[in-house]
N, CA and C atoms as a LAMMPS dump frame, in Angstrom:
ITEM: TIMESTEP
0
ITEM: NUMBER OF ATOMS
540
ITEM: BOX BOUNDS ff ff ff
-5.0000000000000000e+02 5.0000000000000000e+02
-5.0000000000000000e+02 5.0000000000000000e+02
-5.0000000000000000e+02 5.0000000000000000e+02
ITEM: ATOMS id mol type element x y z
1 1 1 N -274.278 -218.698 438.693
2 1 2 C -273.308 -217.264 438.343
3 1 3 C -271.927 -217.348 440.075
4 2 1 N -270.613 -216.945 438.709
5 2 2 C -269.737 -217.078 439.98
6 2 3 C -270.156 -215.338 440.7
7 3 1 N -269.256 -216.341 442.222
8 3 2 C -269.43 -215.197 443.063
9 3 3 C -268.434 -214.595 443.61
10 4 1 N -268.671 -213.207 443.586
11 4 2 C -267.127 -211.756 444.017
12 4 3 C -267.026 -212.074 445.551
13 5 1 N -266.733 -212.452 446.087
14 5 2 C -266.45 -212.121 447.68
15 5 3 C -264.731 -211.067 447.471
16 6 1 N -265.337 -210.49 448.263
17 6 2 C -264.503 -209.222 448.633
18 6 3 C -263.846 -209.381 450.299
19 7 1 N -262.737 -208.557 451.099
20 7 2 C -261.963 -209.33 451.792
21 7 3 C -262.063 -207.881 452.513
22 8 1 N -263.147 -207.985 452.597
23 8 2 C -263.712 -206.357 453.975
24 8 3 C -265.071 -207.232 454.495
25 9 1 N -265.596 -208.105 454.314
26 9 2 C -266.41 -208.723 454.277
27 9 3 C -267.765 -208.133 455.269
28 10 1 N -267.928 -206.637 454.14
29 10 2 C -268.759 -205.906 454.31
30 10 3 C -270.623 -206.441 454.868
31 11 1 N -271.134 -207.295 453.976
32 11 2 C -271.968 -208.203 454.312
33 11 3 C -272.404 -208.829 455.271
34 12 1 N -270.831 -209.27 456.174
35 12 2 C -271.273 -210.034 457.361
36 12 3 C -272.174 -209.398 458.626
37 13 1 N -273.151 -209.99 458.51
38 13 2 C -274.262 -209.31 459.604
39 13 3 C -273.573 -209.906 461.374
40 14 1 N -273.021 -210.836 461.492
41 14 2 C -272.872 -211.759 462.605
42 14 3 C -271.477 -210.543 463.792
43 15 1 N -271.245 -209.615 462.371
44 15 2 C -270.217 -208.597 463.132
45 15 3 C -270.28 -207.133 463.925
46 16 1 N -270.718 -207.234 465.347
47 16 2 C -271.035 -205.762 465.357
48 16 3 C -270 -204.616 465.935
49 17 1 N -268.411 -205.332 466.289
50 17 2 C -267.893 -204.289 465.68
51 17 3 C -266.092 -205.117 465.865
52 18 1 N -265.866 -203.809 464.081
53 18 2 C -264.613 -205.067 463.855
54 18 3 C -263.269 -203.041 463.178
55 19 1 N -262.284 -204.365 463.254
56 19 2 C -261.443 -202.965 462.429
57 19 3 C -261.521 -203.647 461.153
58 20 1 N -259.784 -203.139 460.305
59 20 2 C -260.143 -203.75 458.877
60 20 3 C -258.846 -202.798 458.23
61 21 1 N -257.623 -203.826 457.969
62 21 2 C -257.157 -202.822 456.909
63 21 3 C -256.917 -204.183 455.743
64 22 1 N -255.9 -203.037 455.153
65 22 2 C -255.704 -203.815 453.391
66 22 3 C -254.583 -202.547 452.976
67 23 1 N -254.154 -204.054 452.253
68 23 2 C -252.806 -202.613 451.41
69 23 3 C -252.024 -203.791 450.413
70 24 1 N -252.118 -203.168 449.583
71 24 2 C -251.136 -203.569 448.198
72 24 3 C -249.483 -204.082 448.925
73 25 1 N -248.996 -205.157 448.303
74 25 2 C -247.608 -205.707 448.79
75 25 3 C -247.267 -206.081 447.308
76 26 1 N -245.81 -206.228 446.665
77 26 2 C -245.227 -206.135 445.321
78 26 3 C -243.451 -205.972 445.828
79 27 1 N -243.218 -207.187 446.676
80 27 2 C -241.963 -207.844 447.258
81 27 3 C -242.314 -209.087 446.157
82 28 1 N -240.92 -209.56 446.243
83 28 2 C -240.678 -211.163 445.765
84 28 3 C -240.708 -212.097 446.514
85 29 1 N -241.031 -211.992 447.419
86 29 2 C -242.302 -213.412 448.071
87 29 3 C -244.528 -212.963 447.394
88 30 1 N -244.35 -211.545 447.668
89 30 2 C -245.435 -211.859 446.82
90 30 3 C -245.912 -210.376 446.256
91 31 1 N -247.116 -210.456 445.458
92 31 2 C -247.496 -209.706 444.368
93 31 3 C -248.851 -209.15 444.495
94 32 1 N -250.065 -208.424 445.308
95 32 2 C -251.312 -208.344 445.188
96 32 3 C -251.328 -207.846 446.667
97 33 1 N -252.874 -208.505 446.88
98 33 2 C -253.737 -207.376 448.076
99 33 3 C -253.772 -208.553 449.526
100 34 1 N -253.479 -207.977 450.607
101 34 2 C -253.811 -208.816 451.541
102 34 3 C -254.69 -207.661 452.464
103 35 1 N -255.549 -208.62 453.131
104 35 2 C -256.585 -207.617 454.374
105 35 3 C -256.918 -208.306 455.708
106 36 1 N -256.659 -207.7 456.777
107 36 2 C -257.087 -208.099 457.36
108 36 3 C -258.449 -207.217 459
109 37 1 N -259.225 -208.948 458.731
110 37 2 C -259.879 -208.418 459.396
111 37 3 C -260.405 -208.944 461.156
112 38 1 N -260.206 -208.296 462.079
113 38 2 C -259.636 -208.239 463.557
114 38 3 C -261.976 -207.719 463.974
115 39 1 N -263.011 -208.909 464.324
116 39 2 C -263.563 -209.135 464.623
117 39 3 C -263.768 -208.924 466.201
118 40 1 N -264.048 -207.776 466.445
119 40 2 C -264.018 -207.288 467.802
120 40 3 C -264.931 -208.007 468.864
121 41 1 N -265.944 -207.973 468.204
122 41 2 C -267.255 -208.143 468.756
123 41 3 C -268.452 -208.788 467.441
124 42 1 N -268.791 -210.233 467.943
125 42 2 C -269.525 -210.6 466.949
126 42 3 C -271.094 -211.762 467.802
127 43 1 N -271.886 -211.475 467.12
128 43 2 C -273.182 -211.67 467.854
129 43 3 C -273.059 -212.752 467.946
130 44 1 N -272.899 -213.87 467.639
131 44 2 C -272.621 -215.269 468.303
132 44 3 C -271.279 -215.896 467.407
133 45 1 N -270.393 -216.613 467.81
134 45 2 C -269.351 -217.633 467.9
135 45 3 C -269.761 -218.004 466.529
136 46 1 N -268.987 -218.678 465.698
137 46 2 C -269.686 -219.421 464.417
138 46 3 C -267.945 -220.973 464.548
139 47 1 N -268.734 -222.249 463.999
140 47 2 C -267.635 -223.094 464.236
141 47 3 C -268.643 -223.814 463.046
142 48 1 N -267.297 -224.382 462.44
143 48 2 C -268.205 -225.275 461.419
144 48 3 C -267.003 -226.553 461.56
145 49 1 N -268.029 -227.836 460.853
146 49 2 C -266.963 -229.396 460.761
147 49 3 C -266.782 -228.835 459.407
148 50 1 N -265.347 -229.753 459.61
149 50 2 C -263.69 -229.382 458.507
150 50 3 C -264.338 -230.784 457.549
151 51 1 N -265.146 -231.577 458.625
152 51 2 C -264.959 -233.454 457.631
153 51 3 C -264.302 -233.402 458.358
154 52 1 N -263.131 -233.81 459.099
155 52 2 C -262.466 -234.425 460.308
156 52 3 C -263.177 -233.739 461.8
157 53 1 N -262.915 -232.056 462.116
158 53 2 C -263.544 -232.147 463.145
159 53 3 C -264.177 -230.694 462.9
160 54 1 N -265.03 -230.33 464.136
161 54 2 C -265.803 -229.04 464.256
162 54 3 C -264.523 -228.204 465.105
163 55 1 N -264.497 -227.208 463.828
164 55 2 C -263.554 -225.978 464.429
165 55 3 C -263.77 -224.57 465.282
166 56 1 N -263.386 -224.04 465.509
167 56 2 C -264.303 -223.005 465.741
168 56 3 C -262.856 -221.522 464.789
169 57 1 N -264.297 -220.931 463.661
170 57 2 C -263.196 -219.876 463.175
171 57 3 C -264.072 -218.512 462.655
172 58 1 N -265.361 -218.062 463.752
173 58 2 C -265.36 -216.743 464.058
174 58 3 C -265.783 -216.784 465.588
175 59 1 N -265.167 -215.67 466.474
176 59 2 C -265.701 -215.277 467.307
177 59 3 C -264.561 -214.19 467.479
178 60 1 N -264.726 -213.302 469.418
179 60 2 C -264.435 -212.657 469.699
180 60 3 C -263.292 -211.89 469.214
181 61 1 N -262.539 -211.289 469.229
182 61 2 C -260.865 -211.096 469.347
183 61 3 C -260.176 -211.804 467.577
184 62 1 N -261.126 -212.677 467.162
185 62 2 C -260.201 -213.594 465.784
186 62 3 C -260.241 -212.513 464.572
187 63 1 N -259.447 -213.303 464.212
188 63 2 C -258.094 -212.215 463.175
189 63 3 C -259.331 -213.787 461.817
190 64 1 N -259.255 -212.938 460.423
191 64 2 C -258.879 -212.826 459.135
192 64 3 C -258.435 -212.424 457.973
193 65 1 N -257.064 -213.433 457.468
194 65 2 C -256.152 -212.202 456.524
195 65 3 C -256.48 -213.315 455.586
196 66 1 N -256.968 -212.146 454.667
197 66 2 C -256.841 -212.715 453.389
198 66 3 C -256.209 -212.028 452.143
199 67 1 N -255.494 -213.46 451.167
200 67 2 C -253.893 -213.024 450.564
201 67 3 C -254.657 -213.133 449.433
202 68 1 N -254.662 -212.324 447.983
203 68 2 C -254.882 -212.127 446.859
204 68 3 C -253.987 -212.137 445.848
205 69 1 N -253.206 -213.236 445.971
206 69 2 C -252.185 -212.85 445.058
207 69 3 C -252.488 -212.455 443.647
208 70 1 N -251.672 -211.516 443.031
209 70 2 C -252.174 -211.498 441.651
210 70 3 C -252.183 -212.005 440.624
211 71 1 N -252.989 -212.532 439.174
212 71 2 C -252.107 -213.533 438.51
213 71 3 C -252.487 -214.364 438.395
214 72 1 N -252.895 -215.149 439.777
215 72 2 C -253.085 -216.641 440.525
216 72 3 C -254.485 -216.948 440.371
217 73 1 N -254.762 -218.418 440.6
218 73 2 C -256.41 -219.028 440.267
219 73 3 C -256.61 -219.445 441.784
220 74 1 N -256.031 -218.608 443.197
221 74 2 C -256.433 -218.928 444.221
222 74 3 C -256.268 -217.464 445.1
223 75 1 N -256.816 -217.604 446.776
224 75 2 C -256.463 -216.497 447.425
225 75 3 C -257.115 -217.652 448.905
226 76 1 N -256.331 -216.974 449.515
227 76 2 C -256.26 -217.849 451.188
228 76 3 C -256.431 -217.254 452.019
229 77 1 N -257.293 -217.553 453.106
230 77 2 C -257.741 -216.748 454.569
231 77 3 C -256.748 -217.382 454.852
232 78 1 N -256.31 -216.932 455.921
233 78 2 C -255.817 -217.945 457.291
234 78 3 C -256.919 -217.045 458.13
235 79 1 N -257.451 -218.598 459.487
236 79 2 C -258.236 -217.502 460.39
237 79 3 C -257.253 -218.078 461.11
238 80 1 N -257.14 -217.255 462.773
239 80 2 C -256.648 -216.808 463.748
240 80 3 C -257.476 -216.451 464.451
241 81 1 N -257.298 -217.403 466.082
242 81 2 C -258.145 -217.221 467.243
243 81 3 C -257.587 -216.345 467.543
244 82 1 N -258.455 -215.908 469.27
245 82 2 C -257.855 -214.556 469.697
246 82 3 C -257.083 -215.048 470.636
247 83 1 N -255.98 -215.539 470.78
248 83 2 C -254.357 -215.56 470.815
249 83 3 C -253.472 -215.401 470.354
250 84 1 N -254.081 -215.522 468.785
251 84 2 C -253.476 -215.149 467.368
252 84 3 C -252.989 -216.358 466.9
253 85 1 N -252.879 -217.538 467.298
254 85 2 C -253.303 -219.101 466.594
255 85 3 C -253.911 -219.137 465.673
256 86 1 N -253.202 -220.47 464.407
257 86 2 C -253.837 -219.963 462.981
258 86 3 C -254.467 -221.211 463.614
259 87 1 N -256.203 -221.343 463.05
260 87 2 C -256.822 -222.178 463.288
261 87 3 C -257.017 -223.675 462.149
262 88 1 N -256.499 -222.371 460.731
263 88 2 C -256.76 -222.944 459.934
264 88 3 C -256.229 -222.446 458.235
265 89 1 N -256.019 -222.882 457.83
266 89 2 C -256.137 -221.655 456.351
267 89 3 C -257.15 -222.251 455.091
268 90 1 N -257.684 -221.42 454.809
269 90 2 C -259.028 -222.139 453.937
270 90 3 C -258.359 -221.168 452.832
271 91 1 N -258.111 -221.909 451.233
272 91 2 C -257.451 -221.597 450.508
273 91 3 C -258.838 -221.731 448.983
274 92 1 N -259.296 -220.598 448.631
275 92 2 C -260.514 -220.426 447.495
276 92 3 C -260.04 -220.264 445.906
277 93 1 N -260.54 -221.675 445.206
278 93 2 C -260.334 -221.613 444.369
279 93 3 C -261.013 -220.425 443.031
280 94 1 N -260.068 -220.346 442.581
281 94 2 C -260.627 -218.77 441.974
282 94 3 C -260.363 -218.062 440.389
283 95 1 N -261.437 -217.87 439.362
284 95 2 C -261.374 -216.953 438.135
285 95 3 C -259.665 -216.54 438.707
286 96 1 N -260.581 -215.07 439.252
287 96 2 C -259.208 -214.043 439.926
288 96 3 C -259.015 -213.702 441.08
289 97 1 N -258.577 -213.144 440.812
290 97 2 C -258.009 -211.729 442.014
291 97 3 C -258.349 -209.715 441.417
292 98 1 N -258.74 -209.557 442.116
293 98 2 C -258.418 -207.915 441.749
294 98 3 C -259.246 -207.1 442.714
295 99 1 N -258.884 -205.886 442.494
296 99 2 C -259.6 -204.587 443.387
297 99 3 C -260.856 -204.146 442.87
298 100 1 N -261.673 -203.649 443.779
299 100 2 C -263.565 -203.546 442.798
300 100 3 C -263.857 -202.559 443.815
301 101 1 N -263.747 -200.904 443.691
302 101 2 C -264.06 -199.959 444.915
303 101 3 C -262.927 -199.851 445.614
304 102 1 N -261.688 -200.472 445.483
305 102 2 C -261.175 -199.906 446.347
306 102 3 C -260.833 -201.29 447.023
307 103 1 N -261.786 -202.07 447.271
308 103 2 C -261.565 -203.536 447.883
309 103 3 C -261.396 -204.844 446.978
310 104 1 N -260.302 -205.464 447.607
311 104 2 C -259.765 -206.137 447.619
312 104 3 C -260.828 -207.923 446.316
313 105 1 N -260.836 -208.112 445.716
314 105 2 C -261.753 -209.323 445.749
315 105 3 C -261.307 -210.497 445.055
316 106 1 N -261.97 -211.419 445.372
317 106 2 C -261.639 -213.104 444.25
318 106 3 C -262.718 -213.396 443.927
319 107 1 N -262.806 -213.669 442.402
320 107 2 C -264.031 -215.119 441.958
321 107 3 C -264.26 -216.021 441.904
322 108 1 N -264.952 -216.382 442.965
323 108 2 C -264.476 -217.707 443.718
324 108 3 C -265.25 -218.774 442.15
325 109 1 N -264.27 -220.245 441.915
326 109 2 C -264.843 -221.568 440.937
327 109 3 C -265.127 -222.124 442.166
328 110 1 N -266.034 -222.242 443.341
329 110 2 C -266.382 -223.137 444.292
330 110 3 C -265.732 -224.228 444.877
331 111 1 N -264.695 -224.705 444.16
332 111 2 C -263.187 -225.904 445.012
333 111 3 C -262.865 -224.987 446.125
334 112 1 N -262.741 -226.12 447.14
335 112 2 C -261.708 -225.266 448.124
336 112 3 C -260.54 -225.927 448.502
337 113 1 N -259.972 -225.989 449.649
338 113 2 C -259.138 -226.818 450.447
339 113 3 C -258.922 -226.673 451.165
340 114 1 N -258.79 -226.937 452.61
341 114 2 C -258.819 -226.303 453.332
342 114 3 C -257.342 -227.176 454.472
343 115 1 N -256.684 -226.505 455.129
344 115 2 C -255.12 -226.85 455.332
345 115 3 C -255.702 -226.47 457.138
346 116 1 N -254.827 -227.977 457.574
347 116 2 C -255.027 -226.972 459.398
348 116 3 C -253.295 -227.276 459.588
349 117 1 N -253.703 -227.078 460.804
350 117 2 C -252.064 -226.563 461.178
351 117 3 C -251.87 -228.037 461.479
352 118 1 N -252.287 -229.01 461.707
353 118 2 C -251.669 -230.544 461.698
354 118 3 C -251.439 -231.417 460.51
355 119 1 N -251.46 -229.886 459.616
356 119 2 C -250.647 -231.083 458.057
357 119 3 C -252.32 -231.297 457.402
358 120 1 N -252.751 -232.093 457.385
359 120 2 C -253.982 -232.3 457.107
360 120 3 C -254.635 -231.368 456.221
361 121 1 N -255.124 -231.444 454.804
362 121 2 C -255.857 -231.215 453.906
363 121 3 C -257.046 -231.991 453.733
364 122 1 N -257.949 -231.112 453.416
365 122 2 C -259.537 -231.346 453.215
366 122 3 C -260.093 -230.099 452.389
367 123 1 N -260.247 -231.647 451.018
368 123 2 C -261.245 -230.822 449.919
369 123 3 C -262.189 -230.763 450
370 124 1 N -263.299 -229.399 449.92
371 124 2 C -264.613 -229.051 450.351
372 124 3 C -264.737 -228.279 448.53
373 125 1 N -266.139 -228.709 449.163
374 125 2 C -267.165 -228.574 447.751
375 125 3 C -266.911 -228.768 446.374
376 126 1 N -266.547 -230.523 446.134
377 126 2 C -266.543 -230.65 444.792
378 126 3 C -267.622 -231.028 444.037
379 127 1 N -269.364 -231.038 445.1
380 127 2 C -270.121 -230.725 444.127
381 127 3 C -270.861 -229.793 443.806
382 128 1 N -270.259 -228.051 444.452
383 128 2 C -270.552 -227.515 443.812
384 128 3 C -270.672 -227.244 442.806
385 129 1 N -268.744 -227.391 442.266
386 129 2 C -268.264 -227.53 441.632
387 129 3 C -269.036 -228.575 440.501
388 130 1 N -269.434 -230.19 440.418
389 130 2 C -269.687 -230.55 439.262
390 130 3 C -271.244 -229.928 439.4
391 131 1 N -272.177 -228.921 440.524
392 131 2 C -273.029 -228.45 440.329
393 131 3 C -272.908 -227.253 439.154
394 132 1 N -271.984 -226.649 439.283
395 132 2 C -271.746 -225.481 438.016
396 132 3 C -271.622 -225.93 436.914
397 133 1 N -271.032 -227.193 437.097
398 133 2 C -271.279 -227.284 435.381
399 133 3 C -272.087 -227.871 434.925
400 134 1 N -272.649 -229.162 435.434
401 134 2 C -274.452 -229.076 434.928
402 134 3 C -275.054 -228.709 434.778
403 135 1 N -275.244 -227.459 435.647
404 135 2 C -275.999 -226.416 435.266
405 135 3 C -275.766 -225.164 434.186
406 136 1 N -274.822 -225.193 433.552
407 136 2 C -274.558 -224.651 432.411
408 136 3 C -273.437 -222.756 433.341
409 137 1 N -273.648 -222.846 434.895
410 137 2 C -272.897 -221.451 435.427
411 137 3 C -270.864 -221.682 435.579
412 138 1 N -271.07 -222.367 434.865
413 138 2 C -269.503 -222.644 434.276
414 138 3 C -269.397 -223.749 432.966
415 139 1 N -268.285 -223.892 431.834
416 139 2 C -267.808 -224.242 430.853
417 139 3 C -266.724 -224.88 431.34
418 140 1 N -266.241 -226.296 430.466
419 140 2 C -265.602 -227.737 430.822
420 140 3 C -263.633 -226.996 431.012
421 141 1 N -263.665 -225.671 430.548
422 141 2 C -262.556 -225.498 431.023
423 141 3 C -262.615 -224.238 432.405
424 142 1 N -263.509 -224.116 433.118
425 142 2 C -263.187 -223.665 433.904
426 142 3 C -263.352 -224.798 434.989
427 143 1 N -263.562 -225.561 434.497
428 143 2 C -264.05 -226.57 435.476
429 143 3 C -262.726 -227.4 436.144
430 144 1 N -262.165 -227.822 434.744
431 144 2 C -260.433 -228.003 434.363
432 144 3 C -259.657 -226.621 435.088
433 145 1 N -259.715 -225.862 434.548
434 145 2 C -258.903 -224.843 436.191
435 145 3 C -258.821 -225.242 437.07
436 146 1 N -260.083 -225.418 437.906
437 146 2 C -260.228 -225.185 439.519
438 146 3 C -259.511 -226.626 439.412
439 147 1 N -259.614 -227.653 438.495
440 147 2 C -259.468 -228.998 439.324
441 147 3 C -257.69 -229.062 439.234
442 148 1 N -257.499 -227.968 438.02
443 148 2 C -255.699 -228.19 437.648
444 148 3 C -255.047 -227.797 439.48
445 149 1 N -255.618 -226.524 439.547
446 149 2 C -255.295 -225.211 440.511
447 149 3 C -255.14 -226.113 441.526
448 150 1 N -256.574 -227.067 441.512
449 150 2 C -256.387 -227.555 443.478
450 150 3 C -255.2 -228.971 443.124
451 151 1 N -255.095 -229.784 442.248
452 151 2 C -253.853 -230.338 442.565
453 151 3 C -252.879 -229.733 442.454
454 152 1 N -252.461 -229.058 442.206
455 152 2 C -251.039 -228.367 441.756
456 152 3 C -250.85 -227.423 442.942
457 153 1 N -252.069 -226.907 443.618
458 153 2 C -252.101 -226.148 445.14
459 153 3 C -251.618 -227.606 446.663
460 154 1 N -252.677 -229.133 446.346
461 154 2 C -252.041 -229.68 447.062
462 154 3 C -250.608 -230.409 446.889
463 155 1 N -250.221 -230.593 446.219
464 155 2 C -248.275 -231.066 445.664
465 155 3 C -247.415 -230.012 446.427
466 156 1 N -247.633 -228.453 446.256
467 156 2 C -246.891 -227.301 446.872
468 156 3 C -247.024 -227.656 448.047
469 157 1 N -248.358 -228.031 448.601
470 157 2 C -248.392 -228.241 450.47
471 157 3 C -247.034 -228.952 450.321
472 158 1 N -247.177 -230.195 449.969
473 158 2 C -247.518 -231.701 450.466
474 158 3 C -245.866 -231.341 450.831
475 159 1 N -245.101 -230.845 449.438
476 159 2 C -243.669 -230.619 449.356
477 159 3 C -243.214 -229.729 450.028
478 160 1 N -244.041 -228.422 450.432
479 160 2 C -243.747 -227.899 452.124
480 160 3 C -243.301 -226.338 451.094
481 161 1 N -243.638 -226.231 449.391
482 161 2 C -243.564 -224.996 448.553
483 161 3 C -244.702 -224.196 448.371
484 162 1 N -245.356 -224.323 449.033
485 162 2 C -247.142 -223.293 449.097
486 162 3 C -246.731 -221.554 449.928
487 163 1 N -245.442 -220.983 449.338
488 163 2 C -244.977 -220.785 450.189
489 163 3 C -245.905 -219.171 450.254
490 164 1 N -246.972 -219.299 450.233
491 164 2 C -248.258 -218.399 450.844
492 164 3 C -248.456 -218.325 452.18
493 165 1 N -248.528 -219.528 452.711
494 165 2 C -249.106 -220.008 454.114
495 165 3 C -247.728 -219.231 454.763
496 166 1 N -247.224 -219.29 454.465
497 166 2 C -245.435 -219.414 454.599
498 166 3 C -245.926 -217.568 455.539
499 167 1 N -246.123 -217.027 454.609
500 167 2 C -246.188 -215.224 454.984
501 167 3 C -247.236 -215.456 456.263
502 168 1 N -248.05 -215.99 456.146
503 168 2 C -249.537 -215.361 456.959
504 168 3 C -249.406 -214.387 458.216
505 169 1 N -248.243 -215.377 459.461
506 169 2 C -247.621 -214.384 459.886
507 169 3 C -247.094 -213.129 460.195
508 170 1 N -246.674 -212.824 458.904
509 170 2 C -246.16 -211.583 458.791
510 170 3 C -246.841 -210.745 458.169
511 171 1 N -247.449 -210.974 457.522
512 171 2 C -249.055 -210.28 456.687
513 171 3 C -250.01 -209.712 457.377
514 172 1 N -250.302 -211.173 458.858
515 172 2 C -250.681 -210.297 459.772
516 172 3 C -250.301 -209.513 459.766
517 173 1 N -249.264 -209.794 461.161
518 173 2 C -247.885 -208.837 462.033
519 173 3 C -248.173 -207.49 461.46
520 174 1 N -248.132 -207.435 460.103
521 174 2 C -248.072 -205.655 459.178
522 174 3 C -249.201 -204.565 459.104
523 175 1 N -250.336 -206.138 458.686
524 175 2 C -251.748 -205.292 458.745
525 175 3 C -252.319 -204.64 460.329
526 176 1 N -252.358 -206.097 460.665
527 176 2 C -252.23 -205.099 462.022
528 176 3 C -251.694 -203.559 463.048
529 177 1 N -250.953 -203.782 462.694
530 177 2 C -250.23 -203.189 462.666
531 177 3 C -251.08 -201.311 462.448
532 178 1 N -251.719 -201.766 461.529
533 178 2 C -252.405 -200.806 460.664
534 178 3 C -253.955 -200.561 461.003
535 179 1 N -254.655 -201.349 461.629
536 179 2 C -255.759 -201.87 462.033
537 179 3 C -256.89 -200.231 462.32
538 180 1 N -257.663 -199.676 461.668
539 180 2 C -258.523 -198.878 461.724
540 180 3 C -259.637 -199.114 462.593
């Protein structure tokens, strides 16, 4: 089954206190939903091994900006540390993005790309995509869509044309002023 992931991360038990904001934007650069989760207090920090190094992605004061562009097959999560510095971009390949019960979501297609501030690109979860195809969770068309989208995004990143990541700081700053 394809997982639906929501921008407010309401299911996340490690967050004790947080602030959240979201908005719909229709600008020349971006059409879709953006969300910002500020983890004021967490039960414990979270570090992950991204295949290259161990990176802390959640702690007190960290922020997760999510961008859900409409009519696209990806969503981007920009993870900021407590100093407002970008830790990494996590690009989910998805069937689509939308809104349900007034909260933005993505329908995840398993395959992910991690982009580090250093420019390193890491492919994630190809095994999950293969498993989903072999178990009949997705068909060959969705499998191909996931790989085609991944290749297209990686090409845009390499040529400096994946503009969504260039909007991370301005989108964060815009939502930060409206946090509740």
